C-alpha positions in Angstrom: 82.0 100.4 107.6 83.2 97.2 106.0 86.5 95.3 106.2 88.8 96.2 103.3 89.9 92.6 103.0 86.7 90.6 103.1 83.9 93.2 103.2 82.4 91.9 106.4 81.2 94.4 109.1 84.2 95.7 111.1 85.0 95.0 114.7 85.4 98.2 116.7 88.4 96.7 118.5 90.2 96.0 115.2 88.8 98.8 113.0 89.0 99.0 110.0 89.2 95.2 110.0 86.7 92.5 111.0 89.2 90.1 112.6 92.8 89.6 113.5 93.2 87.4 110.5 92.2 90.2 108.1 94.5 92.6 109.9 97.4 90.2 109.5 96.6 89.7 105.8 96.8 93.4 105.3 100.1 93.7 107.2 101.6 90.9 105.1 100.6 92.8 102.0 102.4 95.9 103.2 105.5 93.9 104.3 105.8 92.0 101.0 105.5 95.1 98.9 102.1 94.3 97.4 101.0 97.7 98.5 103.1 100.7 97.4 102.7 104.4 97.7 103.4 105.9 94.2 106.3 108.4 94.1 106.2 111.6 92.2 108.5 111.7 89.1 110.8 114.3 90.7 111.3 112.0 93.7 112.4 109.1 91.4 114.8 111.4 89.6 116.5 112.2 92.9 117.1 108.5 93.6 118.9 108.0 90.3 121.4 110.7 91.1 123.0 108.6 93.9 125.7 106.2 92.8 125.4 102.7 94.2 128.3 101.9 96.6 131.2 100.0 95.0 131.6 96.4 95.9 134.9 95.5 97.6 137.3 93.6 95.3 
């Protein structure tokens, strides 16, 4: 198996990554929103039904 970030051979301790650096790069992509799980159209429609809370005047 190869590392999904750099394609080097994986380290069994850090699987599926080859190093802590590659694991941290992957985590940063998740936290920044670079990776996203697509939602089904019906899930998106449910989100639109909720009104945004009103801001205090």
